[in-house]
C-alpha positions, 0 to 999 in steps of 0.5 A: 248439923251442917252449915245453914246458909241464908240471906238477908237484905235492908235498903241496899245492904245484902248479908250472906249468913252462914250458921254453924254450931259453936260457942257464939262467935260472930265474924263479919266480913273477917272481923269480930262484930264488936270492931265492925259495928260502932254502936251498941244498938246495932250490936243489940239488933244483931243478938236479938234473934238469939235472945228471942229463941233462948240459944245465945252462945250455941251458934257461930255466925260467919257473915259477908256484908255488902252495900248500904250503911251500918244500920241497913247491914245490921238489920240485914244480918239480923233477918239473915240470922232469924232465917237461919235459926227458923231453918235450924228448928222451925216449929219452935223458932218461927213463931217466936220470931214471927211474933217479934216481927223479925221474919219480914223483910223491910222493903223500904227503899230510898226514893229517887231523885227526880229532875227539876227538883231539889230532892226526891220530893223537895222542889226549888224555891218558886219565885212569882217575879 
């Protein structure tokens, strides 16, 4: 199997994922995934596609992450890994991942701040006098 190259996005984070057969190592921007992401919840999110497809420890992941924060980057990486696993074996992996909601891109973005307001929807306090 050759290298599978996929893309994952969430908020403003972009993850370029390279999946190769291996021993289960995940490198993010040249670092180990355990030292890059601070919480175990984000590490669980990243491992979720492998757990669902019963292929833990079979593939190595090299990922380049840019933009966003840790949470957005973790979810972008999760989507990229799920898309790569579908490229490996579509007929078995795609229904499993789709049932768990891992194949849809979460397109919610931050709403922009409007002029004359404090934030996107919050207004300045109204004064009658």
